[in-house]
DRENTORKOL-3810 file (N, C-alpha, C; in nm, 4 decimals):
REM DRENTORKOL-3810
@n.u->-4.2043; n.v->-5.2642; n.w->5.0408; ca.u->-4.1150; ca.v->-5.1728; ca.w->4.9747; c.u->-4.0923; c.v->-5.2144; c.w->4.8299
@n.u->-4.0705; n.v->-5.3461; n.w->4.8081; ca.u->-4.0492; ca.v->-5.3957; ca.w->4.6717; c.u->-4.1734; c.v->-5.3726; c.w->4.5869
@n.u->-4.2896; n.v->-5.3870; n.w->4.6460; ca.u->-4.4145; ca.v->-5.3635; ca.w->4.5725; c.u->-4.4235; c.v->-5.2175; c.w->4.5316
@n.u->-4.3756; n.v->-5.1262; n.w->4.6164; ca.u->-4.3765; ca.v->-4.9840; ca.w->4.5829; c.u->-4.2896; c.v->-4.9566; c.w->4.4606
@n.u->-4.1704; n.v->-5.0171; n.w->4.4557; ca.u->-4.0812; ca.v->-4.9988; ca.w->4.3407; c.u->-4.1423; c.v->-5.0569; c.w->4.2150
@n.u->-4.2046; n.v->-5.1729; n.w->4.2289; ca.u->-4.2677; ca.v->-5.2380; ca.w->4.1155; c.u->-4.3792; c.v->-5.1522; c.w->4.0591
@n.u->-4.4613; n.v->-5.0979; n.w->4.1453; ca.u->-4.5727; ca.v->-5.0129; ca.w->4.1035; c.u->-4.5201; c.v->-4.8850; c.w->4.0390
@n.u->-4.4153; n.v->-4.8260; n.w->4.0989; ca.u->-4.3579; ca.v->-4.7026; ca.w->4.0444; c.u->-4.2972; c.v->-4.7278; c.w->3.9070
@n.u->-4.2296; n.v->-4.8402; n.w->3.8894; ca.u->-4.1678; ca.v->-4.8721; ca.w->3.7605; c.u->-4.2747; c.v->-4.8921; c.w->3.6538
@n.u->-4.3829; n.v->-4.9613; n.w->3.6888; ca.u->-4.4902; ca.v->-4.9847; ca.w->3.5924; c.u->-4.5609; c.v->-4.8542; c.w->3.5571
@n.u->-4.5740; n.v->-4.7635; n.w->3.6546; ca.u->-4.6395; ca.v->-4.6352; ca.w->3.6294; c.u->-4.5585; c.v->-4.5505; c.w->3.5317
@n.u->-4.4263; n.v->-4.5661; n.w->3.5338; ca.u->-4.3404; ca.v->-4.4908; ca.w->3.4424; c.u->-4.3289; c.v->-4.5593; c.w->3.3066
@n.u->-4.3974; n.v->-4.6672; n.w->3.2885; ca.u->-4.3926; ca.v->-4.7397; ca.w->3.1617; c.u->-4.2796; c.v->-4.8409; c.w->3.1563
@n.u->-4.2119; n.v->-4.8607; n.w->3.2679; ca.u->-4.1002; ca.v->-4.9541; ca.w->3.2709; c.u->-4.1439; c.v->-5.0895; c.w->3.3212
@n.u->-4.0457; n.v->-5.1747; n.w->3.3418; ca.u->-4.0725; ca.v->-5.3073; ca.w->3.3961; c.u->-4.0274; c.v->-5.3110; c.w->3.5404
@n.u->-4.0924; n.v->-5.3899; n.w->3.6169; ca.u->-4.0570; ca.v->-5.4026; ca.w->3.7579; c.u->-3.9235; c.v->-5.4737; c.w->3.7731
@n.u->-3.8922; n.v->-5.5633; n.w->3.6858; ca.u->-3.7670; ca.v->-5.6379; ca.w->3.6927; c.u->-3.7560; c.v->-5.7295; c.w->3.5738
@n.u->-3.6348; n.v->-5.7598; n.w->3.5351; ca.u->-3.6138; ca.v->-5.8468; ca.w->3.4201; c.u->-3.6363; c.v->-5.9914; c.w->3.4614
@n.u->-3.6988; n.v->-6.0691; n.w->3.3743; ca.u->-3.7157; ca.v->-6.2113; ca.w->3.4043; c.u->-3.5795; c.v->-6.2782; c.w->3.4233
@n.u->-3.5760; n.v->-6.3774; n.w->3.5100; ca.u->-3.4488; ca.v->-6.4427; ca.w->3.5424; c.u->-3.3809; c.v->-6.5028; c.w->3.4203
@n.u->-3.4577; n.v->-6.5558; n.w->3.3231; ca.u->-3.3940; ca.v->-6.6168; ca.w->3.2055; c.u->-3.3218; c.v->-6.5106; c.w->3.1218
@n.u->-3.3739; n.v->-6.3894; n.w->3.1221; ca.u->-3.3083; ca.v->-6.2820; ca.w->3.0468; c.u->-3.1782; c.v->-6.2415; c.w->3.1146
@n.u->-3.1793; n.v->-6.2375; n.w->3.2458; ca.u->-3.0572; ca.v->-6.2053; ca.w->3.3198; c.u->-2.9525; c.v->-6.3143; c.w->3.3032
@n.u->-2.9981; n.v->-6.4406; n.w->3.3017; ca.u->-2.9048; ca.v->-6.5521; ca.w->3.2796; c.u->-2.8438; c.v->-6.5432; c.w->3.1406
@n.u->-2.9230; n.v->-6.5028; n.w->3.0412; ca.u->-2.8737; ca.v->-6.4886; ca.w->2.9050; c.u->-2.7649; c.v->-6.3822; c.w->2.8978
@n.u->-2.7894; n.v->-6.2699; n.w->2.9626; ca.u->-2.6908; ca.v->-6.1626; ca.w->2.9643; c.u->-2.5662; c.v->-6.2054; c.w->3.0407
@n.u->-2.5848; n.v->-6.2712; n.w->3.1528; ca.u->-2.4711; ca.v->-6.3195; ca.w->3.2310; c.u->-2.3901; c.v->-6.4204; c.w->3.1499
@n.u->-2.4586; n.v->-6.5031; n.w->3.0727; ca.u->-2.3895; ca.v->-6.5984; ca.w->2.9868; c.u->-2.3042; c.v->-6.5276; c.w->2.8835
@n.u->-2.3588; n.v->-6.4232; n.w->2.8247; ca.u->-2.2809; ca.v->-6.3465; ca.w->2.7274; c.u->-2.1582; c.v->-6.2871; c.w->2.7937
@n.u->-2.1778; n.v->-6.2266; n.w->2.9098; ca.u->-2.0666; ca.v->-6.1590; ca.w->2.9762; c.u->-1.9554; c.v->-6.2572; c.w->3.0118
@n.u->-1.9925; n.v->-6.3784; n.w->3.0539; ca.u->-1.8887; ca.v->-6.4753; ca.w->3.0874; c.u->-1.8263; c.v->-6.5336; c.w->2.9603
@n.u->-1.9065; n.v->-6.5545; n.w->2.8552; ca.u->-1.8536; ca.v->-6.6065; ca.w->2.7289; c.u->-1.7661; c.v->-6.5042; c.w->2.6581
@n.u->-1.7993; n.v->-6.3777; n.w->2.6723; ca.u->-1.7274; ca.v->-6.2713; ca.w->2.6027; c.u->-1.5898; c.v->-6.2496; c.w->2.6621
@n.u->-1.5638; n.v->-6.3057; n.w->2.7757; ca.u->-1.4341; ca.v->-6.2881; ca.w->2.8377; c.u->-1.4178; c.v->-6.1462; c.w->2.8897
@n.u->-1.4911; n.v->-6.1136; n.w->2.9928; ca.u->-1.4859; ca.v->-5.9780; ca.w->3.0474; c.u->-1.3426; c.v->-5.9383; c.w->3.0798
@n.u->-1.2571; n.v->-6.0358; n.w->3.1073; ca.u->-1.1166; ca.v->-6.0065; ca.w->3.1326; c.u->-1.0448; c.v->-5.9570; c.w->3.0083
@n.u->-1.0995; n.v->-5.9853; n.w->2.8893; ca.u->-1.0388; ca.v->-5.9416; ca.w->2.7645; c.u->-1.0777; c.v->-5.7990; c.w->2.7274
@n.u->-1.1678; n.v->-5.7410; n.w->2.8021; ca.u->-1.2160; ca.v->-5.6062; ca.w->2.7741; c.u->-1.1011; c.v->-5.5075; c.w->2.7931
@n.u->-1.0705; n.v->-5.4306; n.w->2.6891; ca.u->-0.9557; ca.v->-5.3397; ca.w->2.6907; c.u->-0.9917; c.v->-5.2111; c.w->2.7641
@n.u->-0.9522; n.v->-5.2015; n.w->2.8898; ca.u->-0.9839; ca.v->-5.0842; ca.w->2.9722; c.u->-0.9130; c.v->-4.9586; c.w->2.9191
@n.u->-0.8047; n.v->-4.9770; n.w->2.8460; ca.u->-0.7335; ca.v->-4.8619; ca.w->2.7901; c.u->-0.8207; c.v->-4.7881; c.w->2.6888
@n.u->-0.8979; n.v->-4.8602; n.w->2.6104; ca.u->-0.9850; ca.v->-4.8005; ca.w->2.5085; c.u->-1.1122; c.v->-4.7454; c.w->2.5712
@n.u->-1.1553; n.v->-4.8028; n.w->2.6807; ca.u->-1.2843; ca.v->-4.7717; ca.w->2.7423; c.u->-1.2989; c.v->-4.6258; c.w->2.7852
@n.u->-1.1937; n.v->-4.5636; n.w->2.8330; ca.u->-1.2018; ca.v->-4.4281; ca.w->2.8875; c.u->-1.2450; c.v->-4.3294; c.w->2.7792
@n.u->-1.3314; n.v->-4.2329; n.w->2.8137; ca.u->-1.3959; ca.v->-4.1430; ca.w->2.7183; c.u->-1.2983; c.v->-4.0679; c.w->2.6274
@n.u->-1.1960; n.v->-4.0064; n.w->2.6827; ca.u->-1.1036; ca.v->-3.9277; ca.w->2.6004; c.u->-1.0229; c.v->-4.0198; c.w->2.5096
@n.u->-0.9764; n.v->-4.1319; n.w->2.5617; ca.u->-0.8980; ca.v->-4.2243; ca.w->2.4779; c.u->-0.9841; c.v->-4.2847; c.w->2.3678
@n.u->-1.1082; n.v->-4.3187; n.w->2.3992; ca.u->-1.1997; ca.v->-4.3692; ca.w->2.2969; c.u->-1.2234; c.v->-4.2613; c.w->2.1915
@n.u->-1.2364; n.v->-4.1374; n.w->2.2355; ca.u->-1.2540; ca.v->-4.0253; ca.w->2.1428; c.u->-1.1341; c.v->-4.0069; c.w->2.0517
@n.u->-1.0146; n.v->-4.0179; n.w->2.1066; ca.u->-0.8927; ca.v->-4.0046; ca.w->2.0263; c.u->-0.8880; c.v->-4.1140; c.w->1.9203
@n.u->-0.9082; n.v->-4.2380; n.w->1.9626; ca.u->-0.9026; ca.v->-4.3508; ca.w->1.8689; c.u->-1.0102; c.v->-4.3387; c.w->1.7617
@n.u->-1.1305; n.v->-4.3004; n.w->1.8014; ca.u->-1.2414; ca.v->-4.2873; ca.w->1.7065; c.u->-1.2132; c.v->-4.1769; c.w->1.6049
@n.u->-1.1647; n.v->-4.0646; n.w->1.6532; ca.u->-1.1344; ca.v->-3.9525; ca.w->1.5636; c.u->-1.0249; c.v->-3.9908; c.w->1.4640
@n.u->-0.9238; n.v->-4.0608; n.w->1.5119; ca.u->-0.8138; ca.v->-4.1006; ca.w->1.4234; c.u->-0.8541; c.v->-4.2133; c.w->1.3286
@n.u->-0.9570; n.v->-4.2877; n.w->1.3642; ca.u->-1.0069; ca.v->-4.3917; ca.w->1.2736; c.u->-1.0779; c.v->-4.3278; c.w->1.1546
@n.u->-1.1342; n.v->-4.2097; n.w->1.1761; ca.u->-1.2077; ca.v->-4.1388; ca.w->1.0715; c.u->-1.1155; c.v->-4.0483; c.w->0.9914
@n.u->-1.0236; n.v->-3.9835; n.w->1.0597; ca.u->-0.9302; ca.v->-3.8900; ca.w->0.9957; c.u->-0.7907; c.v->-3.9506; c.w->1.0001
@n.u->-0.7211; n.v->-3.9471; n.w->0.8903; ca.u->-0.5889; ca.v->-4.0108; ca.w->0.8820; c.u->-0.4941; c.v->-3.9599; c.w->0.9897
@n.u->-0.4846; n.v->-3.8288; n.w->1.0049; ca.u->-0.4041; ca.v->-3.7683; ca.w->1.1102; c.u->-0.4811; c.v->-3.6506; c.w->1.1687
@n.u->-0.4475; n.v->-3.6190; n.w->1.2921; ca.u->-0.5049; ca.v->-3.5019; ca.w->1.3573; c.u->-0.3976; c.v->-3.4397; c.w->1.4447
@n.u->-0.4018; n.v->-3.3079; n.w->1.4538; ca.u->-0.3086; ca.v->-3.2381; ca.w->1.5405; c.u->-0.3603; c.v->-3.2392; c.w->1.6832
@n.u->-0.2707; n.v->-3.2063; n.w->1.7734; ca.u->-0.3068; ca.v->-3.1958; ca.w->1.9148; c.u->-0.4213; c.v->-3.0959; c.w->1.9318
@n.u->-0.4095; n.v->-2.9820; n.w->1.8662; ca.u->-0.5116; ca.v->-2.8771; ca.w->1.8784; c.u->-0.6460; c.v->-2.9235; c.w->1.8243
@n.u->-0.6452; n.v->-2.9954; n.w->1.7122; ca.u->-0.7713; ca.v->-3.0461; ca.w->1.6549; c.u->-0.8388; c.v->-3.1441; c.w->1.7500
@n.u->-0.7594; n.v->-3.2333; n.w->1.8075; ca.u->-0.8147; ca.v->-3.3301; ca.w->1.9026; c.u->-0.8662; c.v->-3.2596; c.w->2.0280
@n.u->-0.7909; n.v->-3.1629; n.w->2.0755; ca.u->-0.8319; ca.v->-3.0883; ca.w->2.1952; c.u->-0.9657; c.v->-3.0185; c.w->2.1719
@n.u->-0.9798; n.v->-2.9539; n.w->2.0575; ca.u->-1.1057; ca.v->-2.8855; ca.w->2.0256; c.u->-1.2201; c.v->-2.9847; c.w->2.0087
@n.u->-1.1943; n.v->-3.0925; n.w->1.9378; ca.u->-1.2981; ca.v->-3.1925; ca.w->1.9130; c.u->-1.3483; c.v->-3.2550; c.w->2.0430
@n.u->-1.2556; n.v->-3.2893; n.w->2.1302; ca.u->-1.2906; ca.v->-3.3615; ca.w->2.2526; c.u->-1.3232; c.v->-3.2691; c.w->2.3698
@n.u->-1.3081; n.v->-3.1381; n.w->2.3488; ca.u->-1.3393; ca.v->-3.0405; ca.w->2.4534; c.u->-1.2707; c.v->-3.0772; c.w->2.5844
@n.u->-1.1388; n.v->-3.0882; n.w->2.5790; ca.u->-1.0622; ca.v->-3.1249; ca.w->2.6974; c.u->-0.9430; c.v->-3.0312; c.w->2.7121
@n.u->-0.8765; n.v->-3.0396; n.w->2.8238; ca.u->-0.7621; ca.v->-2.9524; ca.w->2.8511; c.u->-0.6352; c.v->-3.0095; c.w->2.7875
@n.u->-0.5338; n.v->-2.9250; n.w->2.7769; ca.u->-0.4045; ca.v->-2.9685; ca.w->2.7237; c.u->-0.3496; c.v->-3.0860; c.w->2.8046
@n.u->-0.3501; n.v->-3.0691; n.w->2.9363; ca.u->-0.2939; ca.v->-3.1730; ca.w->3.0223; c.u->-0.3688; c.v->-3.3047; c.w->3.0129
@n.u->-0.5010; n.v->-3.2976; n.w->3.0102; ca.u->-0.5826; ca.v->-3.4184; ca.w->3.0024; c.u->-0.5570; c.v->-3.4915; c.w->2.8707
@n.u->-0.5593; n.v->-3.4180; n.w->2.7607; ca.u->-0.5351; ca.v->-3.4797; ca.w->2.6308; c.u->-0.3950; c.v->-3.5377; c.w->2.6239
@n.u->-0.2987; n.v->-3.4642; n.w->2.6752; ca.u->-0.1599; ca.v->-3.5095; ca.w->2.6720; c.u->-0.1414; c.v->-3.6422; c.w->2.7454
@n.u->-0.1999; n.v->-3.6529; n.w->2.8639; ca.u->-0.1879; ca.v->-3.7759; ca.w->2.9435; c.u->-0.2511; c.v->-3.8942; c.w->2.8706
@n.u->-0.3713; n.v->-3.8750; n.w->2.8167; ca.u->-0.4402; ca.v->-3.9851; ca.w->2.7499; c.u->-0.3723; c.v->-4.0227; c.w->2.6178
@n.u->-0.3266; n.v->-3.9242; n.w->2.5442; ca.u->-0.2556; ca.v->-3.9530; ca.w->2.4188; c.u->-0.1268; c.v->-4.0298; c.w->2.4467
@n.u->-0.0584; n.v->-3.9954; n.w->2.5545; ca.u->0.0659; ca.v->-4.0640; ca.w->2.5903; c.u->0.0391; c.v->-4.2103; c.w->2.6256
@n.u->-0.0709; n.v->-4.2367; n.w->2.6962; ca.u->-0.1051; ca.v->-4.3751; ca.w->2.7297; c.u->-0.1302; c.v->-4.4568; c.w->2.6031
@n.u->-0.2001; n.v->-4.3964; n.w->2.5073; ca.u->-0.2257; ca.v->-4.4655; ca.w->2.3804; c.u->-0.0965; c.v->-4.4853; c.w->2.3023
@n.u->-0.0109; n.v->-4.3871; n.w->2.3083; ca.u->0.1184; ca.v->-4.3979; ca.w->2.2397; c.u->0.2039; c.v->-4.5074; c.w->2.3041
@n.u->0.2090; n.v->-4.5097; n.w->2.4364; ca.u->0.2863; ca.v->-4.6125; ca.w->2.5076; c.u->0.2360; c.v->-4.7531; c.w->2.4773
@n.u->0.1052; n.v->-4.7658; n.w->2.4541; ca.u->0.0457; ca.v->-4.8962; ca.w->2.4222; c.u->0.0661; c.v->-4.9335; c.w->2.2756
@n.u->0.1139; n.v->-4.8390; n.w->2.1956; ca.u->0.1328; ca.v->-4.8657; ca.w->2.0531; c.u->0.0069; c.v->-4.8470; c.w->1.9712
@n.u->-0.0934; n.v->-4.7793; n.w->2.0278; ca.u->-0.2203; ca.v->-4.7586; ca.w->1.9578; c.u->-0.2177; c.v->-4.6360; c.w->1.8671
@n.u->-0.1341; n.v->-4.5379; n.w->1.9003; ca.u->-0.1191; ca.v->-4.4197; ca.w->1.8162; c.u->0.0289; c.v->-4.3879; c.w->1.8004
@n.u->0.0604; n.v->-4.3238; n.w->1.6893; ca.u->0.1939; ca.v->-4.2700; ca.w->1.6665; c.u->0.1864; c.v->-4.1196; c.w->1.6794
@n.u->0.2916; n.v->-4.0624; n.w->1.7337; ca.u->0.2990; ca.v->-3.9181; ca.w->1.7545; c.u->0.4200; c.v->-3.8645; c.w->1.6791
@n.u->0.3967; n.v->-3.7600; n.w->1.6008; ca.u->0.5050; ca.v->-3.6953; ca.w->1.5269; c.u->0.5093; c.v->-3.5489; c.w->1.5677
@n.u->0.6272; n.v->-3.5051; n.w->1.6108; ca.u->0.6432; ca.v->-3.3656; ca.w->1.6516; c.u->0.7305; c.v->-3.2947; c.w->1.5494
@n.u->0.6876; n.v->-3.1749; n.w->1.5145; ca.u->0.7623; ca.v->-3.0951; ca.w->1.4172; c.u->0.7374; c.v->-2.9476; c.w->1.4461
@n.u->0.7907; n.v->-2.8638; n.w->1.3597; ca.u->0.7670; ca.v->-2.7198; ca.w->1.3710; c.u->0.7072; c.v->-2.6703; c.w->1.2416
@n.u->0.6130; n.v->-2.5800; n.w->1.2548; ca.u->0.5506; ca.v->-2.5165; ca.w->1.1388; c.u->0.5514; c.v->-2.3665; c.w->1.1660
@n.u->0.6258; n.v->-2.2920; n.w->1.0852; ca.u->0.6411; ca.v->-2.1477; ca.w->1.1079; c.u->0.6859; c.v->-2.1190; c.w->1.2507
@n.u->0.7843; n.v->-2.1932; n.w->1.2944; ca.u->0.8451; ca.v->-2.1789; ca.w->1.4265; c.u->0.7527; c.v->-2.2136; c.w->1.5432
@n.u->0.6406; n.v->-2.2724; n.w->1.5141; ca.u->0.5474; ca.v->-2.3167; ca.w->1.6188; c.u->0.5489; c.v->-2.4693; c.w->1.6243
@n.u->0.5544; n.v->-2.5233; n.w->1.7463; ca.u->0.5521; ca.v->-2.6701; ca.w->1.7572; c.u->0.4202; c.v->-2.7271; c.w->1.7057
@n.u->0.4305; n.v->-2.8405; n.w->1.6388; ca.u->0.3124; ca.v->-2.9075; ca.w->1.5844; c.u->0.3216; c.v->-3.0559; c.w->1.6212
@n.u->0.2189; n.v->-3.1048; n.w->1.6869; ca.u->0.2128; ca.v->-3.2455; ca.w->1.7253; c.u->0.0988; c.v->-3.3096; c.w->1.6488
@n.u->0.1306; n.v->-3.4147; n.w->1.5750; ca.u->0.0288; ca.v->-3.4867; ca.w->1.4980; c.u->0.0216; c.v->-3.6310; c.w->1.5447
@n.u->-0.0990; n.v->-3.6823; n.w->1.5432; ca.u->-0.1234; ca.v->-3.8206; ca.w->1.5836; c.u->-0.1858; c.v->-3.8971; c.w->1.4683
@n.u->-0.1534; n.v->-4.0257; n.w->1.4613; ca.u->-0.2208; ca.v->-4.1141; ca.w->1.3663; c.u->-0.2418; c.v->-4.2492; c.w->1.4341
@n.u->-0.3418; n.v->-4.3185; n.w->1.3890; ca.u->-0.3790; ca.v->-4.4487; ca.w->1.4445; c.u->-0.2890; c.v->-4.5560; c.w->1.3854
@n.u->-0.2385; n.v->-4.6434; n.w->1.4692; ca.u->-0.1577; ca.v->-4.7556; ca.w->1.4216; c.u->-0.2481; c.v->-4.8742; c.w->1.3891
@n.u->-0.1930; n.v->-4.9730; n.w->1.3256; ca.u->-0.2683; ca.v->-5.0954; ca.w->1.2961; c.u->-0.3143; c.v->-5.1606; c.w->1.4269
@n.u->-0.2262; n.v->-5.1620; n.w->1.5250; ca.u->-0.2606; ca.v->-5.2189; ca.w->1.6557; c.u->-0.3750; c.v->-5.1398; c.w->1.7204
@n.u->-0.3718; n.v->-5.0084; n.w->1.7062; ca.u->-0.4767; ca.v->-4.9242; ca.w->1.7616; c.u->-0.6099; c.v->-4.9462; c.w->1.6926
@n.u->-0.6066; n.v->-4.9617; n.w->1.5599; ca.u->-0.7298; ca.v->-4.9881; ca.w->1.4852; c.u->-0.7905; c.v->-5.1212; c.w->1.5273
@n.u->-0.7062; n.v->-5.2228; n.w->1.5441; ca.u->-0.7551; ca.v->-5.3539; ca.w->1.5889; c.u->-0.8162; c.v->-5.3446; c.w->1.7292
@n.u->-0.7517; n.v->-5.2698; n.w->1.8180; ca.u->-0.8044; ca.v->-5.2544; ca.w->1.9548; c.u->-0.9388; c.v->-5.1829; c.w->1.9529
@n.u->-0.9510; n.v->-5.0792; n.w->1.8710; ca.u->-1.0779; ca.v->-5.0070; ca.w->1.8604; c.u->-1.1860; c.v->-5.0969; c.w->1.8028
@n.u->-1.1551; n.v->-5.1709; n.w->1.6986; ca.u->-1.2534; ca.v->-5.2607; ca.w->1.6377; c.u->-1.2971; c.v->-5.3696; c.w->1.7352
@n.u->-1.2037; n.v->-5.4226; n.w->1.8112; ca.u->-1.2366; ca.v->-5.5250; ca.w->1.9107; c.u->-1.3287; c.v->-5.4659; c.w->2.0173
@n.u->-1.2993; n.v->-5.3443; n.w->2.0607; ca.u->-1.3832; ca.v->-5.2761; ca.w->2.1594; c.u->-1.5238; c.v->-5.2541; c.w->2.1035
@n.u->-1.5335; n.v->-5.2058; n.w->1.9817; ca.u->-1.6635; ca.v->-5.1800; ca.w->1.9201; c.u->-1.7419; c.v->-5.3097; c.w->1.9008
@n.u->-1.6737; n.v->-5.4165; n.w->1.8595; ca.u->-1.7395; ca.v->-5.5470; ca.w->1.8467; c.u->-1.7937; c.v->-5.5934; c.w->1.9817
@n.u->-1.7135; n.v->-5.5750; n.w->2.0848; ca.u->-1.7549; ca.v->-5.6151; ca.w->2.2191; c.u->-1.8787; c.v->-5.5358; c.w->2.2621
@n.u->-1.8768; n.v->-5.4048; n.w->2.2395; ca.u->-1.9904; ca.v->-5.3211; ca.w->2.2793; c.u->-2.1159; c.v->-5.3555; c.w->2.1989
@n.u->-2.0999; n.v->-5.3813; n.w->2.0680; ca.u->-2.2157; ca.v->-5.4207; ca.w->1.9868; c.u->-2.2767; c.v->-5.5509; c.w->2.0358
@n.u->-2.1904; n.v->-5.6467; n.w->2.0695; ca.u->-2.2395; ca.v->-5.7755; ca.w->2.1205; c.u->-2.3098; c.v->-5.7570; c.w->2.2547
@n.u->-2.2551; n.v->-5.6715; n.w->2.3394; ca.u->-2.3178; ca.v->-5.6452; ca.w->2.4683; c.u->-2.4536; c.v->-5.5778; c.w->2.4512
@n.u->-2.4623; n.v->-5.4835; n.w->2.3575; ca.u->-2.5900; ca.v->-5.4168; ca.w->2.3295; c.u->-2.6904; c.v->-5.5175; c.w->2.2762
@n.u->-2.6477; n.v->-5.6018; n.w->2.1823; ca.u->-2.7377; ca.v->-5.7037; ca.w->2.1271; c.u->-2.7862; c.v->-5.7990; c.w->2.2365
@n.u->-2.6944; n.v->-5.8421; n.w->2.3230; ca.u->-2.7320; ca.v->-5.9350; ca.w->2.4296; c.u->-2.8292; c.v->-5.8686; c.w->2.5263
@n.u->-2.8085; n.v->-5.7415; n.w->2.5529; ca.u->-2.8953; ca.v->-5.6698; ca.w->2.6465; c.u->-3.0343; c.v->-5.6498; c.w->2.5852
@n.u->-3.0391; n.v->-5.6144; n.w->2.4579; ca.u->-3.1685; ca.v->-5.5909; ca.w->2.3934; c.u->-3.2463; c.v->-5.7203; c.w->2.3723
@n.u->-3.1767; n.v->-5.8283; n.w->2.3490; ca.u->-3.2474; ca.v->-5.9535; ca.w->2.3215; c.u->-3.2732; c.v->-6.0326; c.w->2.4502
@n.u->-3.2155; n.v->-5.9860; n.w->2.5595; ca.u->-3.2321; ca.v->-6.0588; ca.w->2.6876; c.u->-3.3732; c.v->-6.0428; c.w->2.7408
END
């Protein structure tokens, strides 16, 4: 059975399996990187999208984020609240022409968390490619 998988992988142009030293290298990175330090709050797709969008744009409204991330009101609201509770984003509510307006901006703590996440992912990609 293993020979069948190996042959199929080679036929597709892939490798049958990674050499053990490459796997040890990746495992070493994962243990050195402190997998426990990985911020699961940033990892989720919508929250990562919110933080990334706010890192590029100084402020964004609820509607702008909803359109950008193609998500529902409830989904965006829940994820934005988690980021706000963590101190990663600030939320300002106001009225514009009698319509409620919710704006978000990235805090210093949120920018640091995003940068740490991106550094971690870059290191993981580098370790995987060089393994």
